[in-house]
N, CA, C and O atoms as a DFTB+ gen file, in Angstrom:
688 C
 N C O
     1  1     123.898     -36.764       5.323
     2  2     122.642     -37.087       6.279
     3  2     122.049     -38.111       6.139
     4  3     121.504     -38.221       5.041
     5  1     121.886     -39.208       7.053
     6  2     120.936     -40.222       6.730
     7  2     119.400     -40.203       7.057
     8  3     119.065     -40.487       8.207
     9  1     118.463     -39.893       6.140
    10  2     117.310     -39.896       6.650
    11  2     116.888     -41.459       7.068
    12  3     117.017     -42.487       6.402
    13  1     116.331     -41.271       8.423
    14  2     115.498     -42.324       9.015
    15  2     114.116     -42.253       9.370
    16  3     113.386     -43.234       9.506
    17  1     113.716     -40.822       9.542
    18  2     111.619     -40.498       9.859
    19  2     111.846     -39.590       8.946
    20  3     112.763     -38.772       9.016
    21  1     110.977     -39.678       7.973
    22  2     110.129     -38.710       6.965
    23  2     108.716     -38.479       7.629
    24  3     107.966     -39.299       8.160
    25  1     108.535     -36.719       7.387
    26  2     106.976     -37.000       7.943
    27  2     106.275     -36.538       6.908
    28  3     106.687     -35.567       6.274
    29  1     105.249     -37.097       6.627
    30  2     104.301     -36.538       5.488
    31  2     102.698     -36.034       6.202
    32  3     101.899     -36.860       6.645
    33  1     102.418     -34.334       6.195
    34  2     101.474     -34.406       6.732
    35  2     100.274     -34.309       5.579
    36  3     100.540     -33.602       4.606
    37  1      98.958     -34.973       5.613
    38  2      98.230     -35.172       5.051
    39  2      96.648     -34.620       5.427
    40  3      96.199     -34.858       6.548
    41  1      95.911     -33.938       4.510
    42  2      94.643     -33.422       4.539
    43  2      93.960     -34.289       3.332
    44  3      93.014     -33.819       2.701
    45  1      94.648     -35.949       2.970
    46  2      93.739     -36.544       2.145
    47  2      93.938     -35.861       0.603
    48  3      93.384     -36.621      -0.191
    49  1      94.483     -34.796      -0.047
    50  2      93.556     -34.209      -0.999
    51  2      94.697     -34.687      -2.520
    52  3      95.643     -35.449      -2.316
    53  1      94.561     -34.408      -3.232
    54  2      95.439     -35.190      -4.587
    55  2      96.618     -34.544      -4.372
    56  3      97.623     -35.217      -4.602
    57  1      96.815     -33.140      -3.898
    58  2      97.936     -32.638      -3.187
    59  2      98.991     -33.413      -2.075
    60  3     100.210     -33.316      -1.936
    61  1      98.227     -34.015      -1.536
    62  2      98.882     -34.847      -0.539
    63  2      99.059     -36.566      -0.790
    64  3      99.534     -37.509      -0.157
    65  1      98.356     -36.352      -2.146
    66  2      98.571     -38.068      -2.812
    67  2     100.054     -37.788      -3.577
    68  3     100.940     -38.624      -3.755
    69  1     100.061     -36.335      -3.985
    70  2     101.530     -36.258      -5.123
    71  2     102.685     -35.714      -4.057
    72  3     103.731     -35.205      -4.462
    73  1     102.329     -35.903      -2.453
    74  2     103.458     -35.151      -1.520
    75  2     103.943     -36.793      -1.249
    76  3     105.097     -37.107      -0.954
    77  1     103.127     -37.487      -1.368
    78  2     103.107     -38.999      -0.628
    79  2     103.964     -39.963      -1.686
    80  3     104.545     -40.977      -1.297
    81  1     103.967     -39.570      -2.910
    82  2     104.361     -40.661      -3.646
    83  2     106.224     -39.777      -3.993
    84  3     107.155     -40.049      -4.751
    85  1     106.052     -39.029      -3.281
    86  2     107.783     -38.190      -2.790
    87  2     108.145     -38.669      -2.108
    88  3     109.128     -39.379      -2.322
    89  1     107.520     -38.568      -0.748
    90  2     107.710     -39.312       0.567
    91  2     108.191     -40.762       0.301
    92  3     109.372     -41.050       0.492
    93  1     107.296     -41.675      -0.134
    94  2     107.911     -42.833      -0.651
    95  2     109.166     -43.104      -1.421
    96  3     110.100     -43.751      -0.946
    97  1     109.160     -42.721      -2.317
    98  2     110.768     -42.615      -2.760
    99  2     111.726     -42.383      -2.257
   100  3     112.766     -42.978      -2.539
   101  1     111.626     -41.219      -1.147
   102  2     112.868     -41.233      -0.372
   103  2     112.897     -41.949       0.612
   104  3     113.927     -41.944       1.285
   105  1     111.813     -42.763       0.991
   106  2     111.665     -43.856       2.219
   107  2     112.279     -45.201       1.475
   108  3     113.190     -45.876       1.954
   109  1     111.738     -45.418       0.447
   110  2     112.514     -46.645      -0.723
   111  2     114.265     -46.498      -0.616
   112  3     114.783     -47.427       0.004
   113  1     115.139     -45.529      -1.104
   114  2     115.987     -44.778      -1.244
   115  2     116.590     -44.650       0.169
   116  3     117.803     -44.464       0.069
   117  1     116.232     -44.678       1.270
   118  2     116.922     -44.475       2.381
   119  2     116.704     -45.502       3.549
   120  3     117.336     -45.653       4.595
   121  1     115.477     -46.241       2.983
   122  2     115.209     -47.270       4.426
   123  2     114.433     -46.781       5.506
   124  3     114.169     -47.398       6.538
   125  1     114.008     -45.383       5.138
   126  2     113.040     -44.442       6.475
   127  2     111.969     -45.049       6.484
   128  3     111.419     -45.888       5.771
   129  1     111.666     -44.302       7.733
   130  2     110.374     -45.043       8.454
   131  2     109.197     -43.633       7.996
   132  3     109.594     -42.576       8.486
   133  1     107.671     -43.461       7.039
   134  2     107.301     -42.701       7.129
   135  2     106.538     -42.291       8.427
   136  3     106.295     -43.153       9.272
   137  1     106.194     -41.128       8.586
   138  2     105.214     -41.085       9.614
   139  2     104.070     -40.134       8.960
   140  3     104.391     -39.019       8.548
   141  1     102.978     -40.509       8.890
   142  2     101.786     -40.264       8.211
   143  2     100.943     -39.385       9.291
   144  3     100.170     -40.031       9.998
   145  1     101.003     -38.147       9.466
   146  2     100.255     -37.164      10.165
   147  2      99.055     -36.533       9.614
   148  3      99.148     -35.832       8.606
   149  1      97.725     -36.764      10.308
   150  2      96.784     -36.066       9.947
   151  2      96.346     -35.213      11.122
   152  3      96.221     -35.674      12.256
   153  1      96.016     -33.376      10.654
   154  2      95.441     -32.810      11.986
   155  2      93.985     -32.480      11.517
   156  3      93.655     -31.995      10.435
   157  1      93.163     -32.858      12.593
   158  2      91.869     -32.764      12.907
   159  2      91.415     -31.267      13.356
   160  3      91.262     -30.905      14.523
   161  1      91.254     -30.577      12.344
   162  2      90.745     -28.899      13.098
   163  2      89.400     -29.097      13.465
   164  3      88.636     -29.803      12.807
   165  1      88.984     -28.306      14.821
   166  2      87.846     -28.417      14.880
   167  2      86.871     -27.533      13.840
   168  3      87.180     -26.545      13.173
   169  1      85.879     -28.072      13.910
   170  2      84.726     -27.332      12.856
   171  2      84.445     -26.208      13.270
   172  3      84.442     -26.262      14.500
   173  1      84.078     -24.678      12.731
   174  2      83.197     -23.796      13.651
   175  2      81.965     -23.964      12.874
   176  3      81.832     -23.962      11.650
   177  1      81.034     -24.118      13.856
   178  2      79.236     -23.950      13.210
   179  2      79.015     -22.958      13.503
   180  3      79.719     -22.472      14.388
   181  1      78.019     -22.219      12.963
   182  2      77.560     -21.295      13.080
   183  2      75.955     -21.515      13.815
   184  3      75.424     -21.744      12.728
   185  1      75.195     -21.585      14.456
   186  2      73.592     -21.770      14.991
   187  2      72.706     -20.298      14.983
   188  3      73.012     -19.321      15.668
   189  1      71.834     -20.352      14.285
   190  2      70.922     -19.572      15.004
   191  2      70.148     -19.404      15.448
   192  3      69.178     -19.957      14.931
   193  1      69.873     -18.630      16.607
   194  2      69.326     -19.204      17.999
   195  2      68.355     -17.723      18.092
   196  3      68.927     -16.777      18.634
   197  1      67.170     -17.525      17.677
   198  2      66.063     -16.330      17.549
   199  2      66.210     -15.502      18.920
   200  3      65.877     -14.319      18.846
   201  1      66.629     -15.937      20.061
   202  2      66.439     -14.984      21.171
   203  2      67.640     -14.441      21.317
   204  3      67.615     -13.346      21.880
   205  1      68.844     -14.896      20.950
   206  2      69.970     -14.437      20.883
   207  2      70.786     -14.114      19.827
   208  3      71.911     -13.659      20.034
   209  1      70.239     -14.342      18.420
   210  2      71.101     -14.343      17.119
   211  2      71.775     -15.478      17.074
   212  3      71.242     -16.526      17.437
   213  1      73.409     -15.416      16.490
   214  2      73.853     -16.362      16.127
   215  2      75.135     -16.956      17.062
   216  3      76.241     -16.469      17.298
   217  1      74.699     -17.829      17.356
   218  2      76.395     -18.621      18.476
   219  2      77.450     -19.517      17.418
   220  3      77.335     -20.348      16.517
   221  1      78.262     -18.973      17.955
   222  2      79.463     -19.699      16.877
   223  2      80.166     -20.890      18.235
   224  3      80.370     -20.682      19.431
   225  1      80.337     -21.879      17.554
   226  2      80.963     -23.023      18.394
   227  2      82.000     -23.534      17.709
   228  3      81.950     -23.314      16.499
   229  1      82.935     -24.155      18.103
   230  2      83.810     -25.430      17.674
   231  2      83.425     -26.665      17.960
   232  3      83.524     -27.186      19.071
   233  1      83.055     -27.082      17.147
   234  2      82.760     -28.789      17.327
   235  2      83.794     -29.723      16.781
   236  3      84.133     -29.584      15.605
   237  1      84.334     -30.671      17.524
   238  2      85.213     -31.456      17.373
   239  2      85.059     -32.599      16.023
   240  3      84.107     -33.292      15.666
   241  1      86.183     -32.470      15.583
   242  2      86.119     -33.131      13.932
   243  2      85.920     -34.645      14.301
   244  3      86.594     -35.061      15.243
   245  1      85.085     -35.501      13.677
   246  2      84.771     -36.681      13.868
   247  2      86.166     -37.704      13.869
   248  3      86.344     -38.459      12.913
   249  1      87.088     -37.667      14.962
   250  2      87.804     -38.358      14.793
   251  2      88.477     -39.931      14.259
   252  3      89.547     -40.330      13.797
   253  1      87.440     -40.387      14.552
   254  2      86.988     -41.914      14.297
   255  2      87.618     -41.891      13.078
   256  3      88.769     -42.247      12.828
   257  1      86.662     -41.381      12.224
   258  2      86.545     -41.364      10.554
   259  2      87.780     -40.908      10.020
   260  3      88.332     -41.495       9.089
   261  1      88.232     -39.911      10.552
   262  2      89.576     -39.480       9.809
   263  2      90.540     -40.654      10.477
   264  3      91.420     -41.113       9.748
   265  1      90.454     -41.000      11.404
   266  2      91.809     -42.036      11.444
   267  2      91.515     -43.574      10.437
   268  3      92.321     -44.329       9.894
   269  1      90.124     -43.593      10.496
   270  2      89.971     -44.650       9.236
   271  2      90.648     -44.237       7.743
   272  3      91.267     -44.867       6.885
   273  1      90.304     -43.173       7.859
   274  2      91.005     -42.515       6.136
   275  2      92.087     -42.515       6.384
   276  3      92.724     -43.350       5.742
   277  1      92.630     -41.943       7.046
   278  2      93.686     -42.056       7.544
   279  2      94.904     -43.377       7.256
   280  3      95.978     -43.290       6.662
   281  1      94.315     -44.495       7.872
   282  2      94.941     -45.929       7.636
   283  2      94.371     -46.544       6.327
   284  3      94.853     -47.623       5.981
   285  1      93.476     -46.026       5.619
   286  2      93.361     -46.450       4.363
   287  2      94.467     -45.221       3.449
   288  3      94.631     -45.882       2.423
   289  1      94.910     -44.505       3.320
   290  2      95.742     -43.762       2.860
   291  2      97.041     -44.030       3.141
   292  3      97.912     -44.053       2.271
   293  1      97.255     -44.253       4.401
   294  2      98.633     -45.073       4.750
   295  2      98.666     -46.364       3.788
   296  3      99.181     -46.331       2.670
   297  1      98.166     -47.305       4.248
   298  2      97.651     -48.397       3.439
   299  2      98.170     -48.018       1.632
   300  3      99.232     -48.335       1.097
   301  1      97.326     -47.467       1.194
   302  2      97.281     -47.390      -0.328
   303  2      98.803     -46.431      -0.734
   304  3      99.350     -46.904      -1.730
   305  1      99.204     -45.764      -0.411
   306  2     100.589     -45.369      -0.398
   307  2     101.499     -45.898       0.293
   308  3     102.400     -45.881      -0.546
   309  1     101.950     -46.362       1.202
   310  2     102.858     -47.193       1.975
   311  2     103.007     -48.352       2.047
   312  3     103.911     -48.942       1.456
   313  1     102.064     -48.961       2.857
   314  2     101.983     -50.095       3.333
   315  2     102.259     -51.251       2.436
   316  3     102.852     -52.307       2.654
   317  1     101.668     -50.774       1.354
   318  2     101.017     -52.093       0.168
   319  2     102.560     -51.936      -0.765
   320  3     102.768     -52.754      -1.661
   321  1     103.644     -50.774      -0.455
   322  2     104.738     -50.736      -1.062
   323  2     105.648     -51.107       0.129
   324  3     106.681     -50.468       0.330
   325  1     105.341     -51.953       0.782
   326  2     106.354     -52.355       1.924
   327  2     107.645     -51.358       2.498
   328  3     108.857     -51.528       2.636
   329  1     106.549     -50.057       2.790
   330  2     107.726     -49.103       3.348
   331  2     106.634     -49.105       5.321
   332  3     105.457     -49.187       5.672
   333  1     107.986     -48.963       6.000
   334  2     107.563     -49.104       7.343
   335  2     106.736     -47.363       7.975
   336  3     107.352     -46.309       7.819
   337  1     105.687     -47.392       8.477
   338  2     104.844     -46.213       8.569
   339  2     104.633     -46.297      10.189
   340  3     104.579     -47.322      10.869
   341  1     104.512     -44.740      10.683
   342  2     103.828     -44.761      11.814
   343  2     102.788     -43.768      11.482
   344  3     103.160     -42.786      10.839
   345  1     101.338     -43.878      11.870
   346  2     100.450     -43.363      11.938
   347  2      99.829     -42.182      13.344
   348  3      99.834     -42.475      14.540
   349  1      99.425     -41.085      12.846
   350  2      98.702     -40.501      13.841
   351  2      97.758     -39.225      13.696
   352  3      97.705     -38.583      12.647
   353  1      97.338     -39.045      14.340
   354  2      96.085     -38.308      14.217
   355  2      96.372     -37.042      15.474
   356  3      96.330     -37.338      16.668
   357  1      96.573     -36.050      15.137
   358  2      96.436     -35.146      16.291
   359  2      95.137     -33.902      16.063
   360  3      94.677     -33.509      14.991
   361  1      94.840     -33.562      17.171
   362  2      93.956     -31.797      16.778
   363  2      94.297     -30.774      17.062
   364  3      94.881     -30.784      18.146
   365  1      94.186     -29.291      16.355
   366  2      94.711     -27.990      16.680
   367  2      95.050     -27.402      15.113
   368  3      95.045     -28.156      14.140
   369  1      95.258     -26.369      15.042
   370  2      95.757     -25.859      13.997
   371  2      96.970     -26.807      13.368
   372  3      97.714     -27.592      13.955
   373  1      96.900     -26.448      11.950
   374  2      98.038     -28.126      11.241
   375  2      99.253     -27.120      11.123
   376  3     100.270     -27.791      10.946
   377  1      99.437     -26.246      11.142
   378  2     101.165     -25.924      10.972
   379  2     101.814     -25.986      11.921
   380  3     103.014     -26.234      11.804
   381  1     101.223     -25.777      13.198
   382  2     101.513     -25.596      14.390
   383  2     101.826     -27.113      15.201
   384  3     102.689     -27.472      16.002
   385  1     100.624     -27.804      14.534
   386  2     100.579     -29.585      15.037
   387  2     101.690     -30.297      14.302
   388  3     102.470     -30.883      15.052
   389  1     101.915     -30.372      13.158
   390  2     102.837     -30.360      12.296
   391  2     104.279     -30.117      12.991
   392  3     105.023     -31.007      13.400
   393  1     104.504     -28.788      13.036
   394  2     106.053     -28.393      13.357
   395  2     105.975     -29.014      14.826
   396  3     107.062     -29.479      15.171
   397  1     105.127     -29.117      15.621
   398  2     105.384     -29.929      17.206
   399  2     105.400     -31.592      16.861
   400  3     106.217     -32.152      17.592
   401  1     104.981     -32.161      16.299
   402  2     105.099     -33.327      15.594
   403  2     106.692     -33.616      14.896
   404  3     107.434     -34.406      15.478
   405  1     106.916     -33.283      14.282
   406  2     108.242     -32.978      13.738
   407  2     109.596     -33.086      14.717
   408  3     110.608     -33.786      14.711
   409  1     109.019     -31.912      15.642
   410  2     110.327     -31.384      16.603
   411  2     110.278     -33.116      17.722
   412  3     111.266     -33.799      17.994
   413  1     109.142     -33.336      18.054
   414  2     108.662     -34.222      19.058
   415  2     109.198     -35.556      18.685
   416  3     109.568     -36.362      19.538
   417  1     109.242     -35.800      17.335
   418  2     109.367     -37.227      17.044
   419  2     110.888     -37.318      16.557
   420  3     111.471     -38.402      16.599
   421  1     111.310     -36.544      16.247
   422  2     113.257     -36.356      15.947
   423  2     112.833     -36.650      14.118
   424  3     113.383     -37.579      13.527
   425  1     111.908     -35.817      13.464
   426  2     111.642     -36.139      11.918
   427  2     113.146     -35.374      11.522
   428  3     113.831     -34.514      12.076
   429  1     113.255     -36.111      10.358
   430  2     114.365     -36.017       9.573
   431  2     114.042     -34.775       8.361
   432  3     114.728     -33.837       7.955
   433  1     113.317     -35.031       8.177
   434  2     112.907     -34.393       6.801
   435  2     110.758     -34.423       6.550
   436  3     109.886     -35.292       6.538
   437  1     110.794     -33.610       6.469
   438  2     109.151     -33.272       5.828
   439  2     108.613     -32.935       4.944
   440  3     108.702     -31.715       4.805
   441  1     107.952     -33.504       4.078
   442  2     107.236     -33.558       2.661
   443  2     105.985     -33.017       2.795
   444  3     105.106     -33.421       3.556
   445  1     105.917     -31.952       1.921
   446  2     104.390     -31.381       2.182
   447  2     103.877     -30.669       1.013
   448  3     104.569     -29.905       0.341
   449  1     102.482     -30.971       0.754
   450  2     102.192     -30.385      -0.435
   451  2     101.997     -28.651      -0.129
   452  3     101.995     -28.174       1.006
   453  1     101.849     -27.904      -1.313
   454  2     101.628     -26.577      -1.437
   455  2     101.151     -25.930      -2.652
   456  3     101.626     -25.832      -3.783
   457  1     100.105     -25.525      -2.116
   458  2      99.618     -24.902      -3.470
   459  2     100.260     -23.637      -3.854
   460  3     100.398     -23.741      -5.072
   461  1     100.639     -22.714      -3.554
   462  2     101.391     -21.581      -4.147
   463  2     102.091     -21.997      -5.691
   464  3     102.653     -23.050      -5.991
   465  1     101.896     -21.036      -6.365
   466  2     102.387     -21.197      -7.628
   467  2     103.602     -20.163      -7.682
   468  3     103.911     -19.988      -8.860
   469  1     104.268     -19.539      -6.952
   470  2     105.465     -19.037      -6.842
   471  2     106.508     -18.363      -5.778
   472  3     105.760     -18.263      -4.805
   473  1     107.361     -18.008      -5.491
   474  2     107.874     -18.056      -4.554
   475  2     107.161     -16.560      -4.290
   476  3     106.750     -16.663      -3.134
   477  1     106.883     -15.514      -4.668
   478  2     106.492     -14.574      -4.590
   479  2     105.096     -14.526      -3.907
   480  3     104.685     -13.701      -3.091
   481  1     104.448     -15.640      -4.453
   482  2     102.919     -15.734      -3.687
   483  2     103.531     -16.562      -2.282
   484  3     103.246     -15.952      -1.252
   485  1     104.337     -17.868      -2.051
   486  2     104.552     -18.107      -0.811
   487  2     104.999     -17.291       0.129
   488  3     104.760     -17.553       1.308
   489  1     105.559     -16.421      -0.148
   490  2     106.385     -15.017       0.863
   491  2     105.258     -14.625       1.501
   492  3     104.883     -15.029       2.602
   493  1     104.406     -13.376       0.395
   494  2     102.823     -12.998       0.843
   495  2     101.648     -13.397       1.486
   496  3     100.857     -12.980       2.332
   497  1     101.905     -14.723       0.494
   498  2     100.609     -15.270       1.520
   499  2     100.833     -16.371       2.326
   500  3     101.850     -17.059       2.238
   501  1      99.744     -16.611       3.270
   502  2     100.247     -17.135       4.143
   503  2      99.464     -18.794       3.787
   504  3      98.506     -18.979       3.037
   505  1     100.112     -19.695       4.469
   506  2      99.333     -20.688       4.138
   507  2     100.298     -21.999       4.897
   508  3     101.479     -21.735       5.123
   509  1      99.903     -23.041       5.181
   510  2     100.247     -24.210       5.607
   511  2     101.588     -24.668       5.801
   512  3     102.211     -24.821       6.852
   513  1     101.989     -24.896       4.407
   514  2     103.274     -25.159       4.220
   515  2     104.118     -24.193       4.421
   516  3     105.216     -24.371       4.949
   517  1     103.567     -22.770       3.909
   518  2     104.836     -21.558       4.464
   519  2     104.930     -21.748       5.506
   520  3     106.146     -21.636       5.666
   521  1     104.431     -22.024       6.633
   522  2     104.367     -21.827       8.284
   523  2     105.148     -23.071       8.610
   524  3     106.252     -22.917       9.131
   525  1     104.778     -24.089       8.405
   526  2     105.414     -25.270       8.611
   527  2     107.341     -25.133       7.958
   528  3     108.358     -25.463       8.567
   529  1     107.227     -24.616       6.755
   530  2     108.650     -24.240       6.494
   531  2     109.468     -23.422       7.468
   532  3     110.642     -23.604       7.790
   533  1     108.400     -22.235       7.985
   534  2     109.183     -21.265       8.958
   535  2     109.170     -21.862      10.398
   536  3     109.734     -21.305      11.340
   537  1     108.574     -22.887      10.487
   538  2     109.065     -23.309      12.433
   539  2     109.508     -24.808      12.287
   540  3     109.738     -25.515      13.268
   541  1     109.616     -25.267      10.905
   542  2     110.364     -26.883      11.278
   543  2     111.631     -26.921      12.080
   544  3     112.244     -25.883      12.329
   545  1     111.933     -27.808      12.387
   546  2     113.586     -27.811      13.018
   547  2     114.108     -28.692      12.125
   548  3     115.114     -29.287      12.513
   549  1     113.616     -28.997      10.796
   550  2     114.197     -29.851      10.241
   551  2     114.460     -29.205       8.628
   552  3     114.376     -27.978       8.575
   553  1     114.781     -29.951       7.262
   554  2     114.834     -29.714       6.287
   555  2     113.106     -30.090       5.613
   556  3     112.395     -30.969       6.100
   557  1     112.800     -29.437       4.735
   558  2     111.450     -29.202       4.477
   559  2     111.337     -29.563       2.856
   560  3     111.894     -28.799       2.068
   561  1     110.658     -30.659       2.384
   562  2     110.479     -30.837       0.842
   563  2     109.191     -30.251       0.587
   564  3     108.185     -30.758       1.081
   565  1     109.128     -29.135      -0.207
   566  2     107.861     -28.762      -0.569
   567  2     107.456     -28.917      -2.083
   568  3     107.897     -28.241      -3.011
   569  1     106.388     -30.096      -2.168
   570  2     105.890     -30.517      -3.515
   571  2     104.527     -29.648      -3.886
   572  3     103.538     -29.546      -3.161
   573  1     104.728     -29.009      -5.275
   574  2     103.850     -28.110      -5.705
   575  2     102.554     -29.170      -6.461
   576  3     102.796     -30.314      -6.848
   577  1     101.416     -28.619      -6.541
   578  2     100.189     -29.147      -7.524
   579  2     100.958     -29.059      -8.762
   580  3     102.035     -28.513      -8.999
   581  1     100.139     -29.736      -9.510
   582  2     100.605     -30.210     -11.177
   583  2     100.017     -28.566     -11.410
   584  3     100.948     -27.896     -10.962
   585  1      99.302     -27.921     -11.726
   586  2      99.271     -26.201     -11.746
   587  2     100.462     -25.834     -11.462
   588  3     101.230     -25.411     -12.326
   589  1     100.701     -25.919     -10.509
   590  2     101.843     -24.774      -9.730
   591  2     103.167     -25.469      -9.922
   592  3     104.094     -25.121      -9.190
   593  1     103.444     -26.798     -11.193
   594  2     105.099     -27.218     -11.176
   595  2     105.419     -26.230     -11.827
   596  3     104.587     -25.775     -12.612
   597  1     106.589     -25.661     -11.712
   598  2     107.808     -25.405     -12.364
   599  2     107.764     -25.299     -13.782
   600  3     107.551     -26.338     -14.406
   601  1     107.961     -24.013     -14.535
   602  2     108.338     -23.829     -15.671
   603  2     108.908     -24.860     -16.368
   604  3     110.032     -25.077     -15.915
   605  1     108.587     -25.681     -17.387
   606  2     109.659     -26.652     -17.996
   607  2     109.414     -28.175     -17.628
   608  3     110.071     -29.080     -18.143
   609  1     108.350     -28.395     -16.633
   610  2     108.249     -29.621     -16.105
   611  2     106.933     -30.445     -16.836
   612  3     105.931     -29.859     -17.245
   613  1     107.079     -31.459     -16.888
   614  2     106.444     -32.348     -18.104
   615  2     105.155     -32.736     -17.064
   616  3     105.483     -33.529     -16.182
   617  1     103.769     -32.302     -17.040
   618  2     102.993     -32.458     -15.978
   619  2     102.607     -34.255     -16.118
   620  3     101.898     -34.869     -15.320
   621  1     103.092     -34.676     -16.994
   622  2     102.790     -36.588     -17.576
   623  2     103.646     -37.219     -16.153
   624  3     103.274     -38.172     -15.469
   625  1     104.764     -36.468     -15.969
   626  2     105.710     -37.543     -15.289
   627  2     105.379     -37.734     -14.184
   628  3     104.608     -36.874     -13.759
   629  1     105.765     -38.930     -13.141
   630  2     105.079     -39.408     -12.282
   631  2     105.708     -39.058     -10.800
   632  3     105.317     -39.627      -9.781
   633  1     107.123     -37.664     -10.819
   634  2     107.771     -37.506     -10.007
   635  2     107.583     -35.959     -10.123
   636  3     108.297     -35.225     -10.806
   637  1     106.372     -35.515      -9.253
   638  2     106.368     -34.050      -9.212
   639  2     107.704     -33.054      -9.104
   640  3     108.510     -33.603      -8.353
   641  1     108.208     -31.803      -9.587
   642  2     109.292     -31.017      -9.062
   643  2     108.846     -30.795      -7.623
   644  3     107.821     -31.134      -7.031
   645  1     109.803     -30.201      -7.287
   646  2     109.688     -29.636      -5.345
   647  2     111.069     -29.074      -4.871
   648  3     112.244     -29.199      -5.219
   649  1     110.693     -28.708      -4.355
   650  2     111.937     -27.898      -3.647
   651  2     111.987     -27.957      -2.050
   652  3     111.080     -28.087      -1.228
   653  1     113.395     -27.814      -1.900
   654  2     113.982     -28.671      -0.320
   655  2     114.387     -27.376      -0.014
   656  3     115.169     -26.697      -0.679
   657  1     113.570     -26.915       1.488
   658  2     114.091     -26.041       2.337
   659  2     114.941     -26.686       3.324
   660  3     114.564     -27.692       3.924
   661  1     116.120     -26.124       3.522
   662  2     116.781     -26.551       5.211
   663  2     116.605     -25.212       5.903
   664  3     116.815     -24.024       5.659
   665  1     116.026     -26.115       7.074
   666  2     116.074     -25.180       8.295
   667  2     116.985     -25.586       9.266
   668  3     117.440     -26.730       9.263
   669  1     117.317     -24.680      10.167
   670  2     118.512     -24.910      11.466
   671  2     117.934     -26.620      11.921
   672  3     116.824     -26.846      12.401
   673  1     118.916     -27.602      11.647
   674  2     118.449     -29.199      12.294
   675  2     119.072     -29.151      13.649
   676  3     119.123     -30.348      13.933
   677  1     119.663     -28.385      14.833
   678  2     119.651     -28.279      16.055
   679  2     118.683     -29.056      16.731
   680  3     117.476     -28.988      16.500
   681  1     119.416     -30.077      17.885
   682  2     118.083     -30.432      18.501
   683  2     118.171     -29.818      19.961
   684  3     117.701     -30.367      20.957
   685  1     118.900     -28.486      19.949
   686  2     119.038     -27.916      21.337
   687  2     117.526     -27.478      21.642
   688  3     117.240     -26.955      22.719
């Protein structure tokens, strides 16, 4: 299967930077376009009001600032290397929005960082990457953090180890 569209969800963390390196390598090897997606989660704000106690409100994230950070991230990891990109910011729950974007944009492969330190932890502890893996319509490459890299990996290598999990890729 030829890769044409790769999705890299990012939260701008060091882990996202590791995943960006893998996505860039895949894109360069297959002449694919990388879709760089940032999901803006509304912030939970708790306000103390003496007459009623505490009020909880969801406050929208500063999407303009997030967009600027996304553009800088994309330039640093892809544009400066000649990799074609599409960028997008969406609001909502990250795993749900990542899976939705992948389906709507006909993504061939998702490359996502994972903090999980082992398969048992991935299975029993919820995470965005685990949920994306469960709901994606396409293959998912899970890139572990340096600390969670597989035994025998050399932490000084530029290419982190990663696991590829295939999902049903039907378009029905």
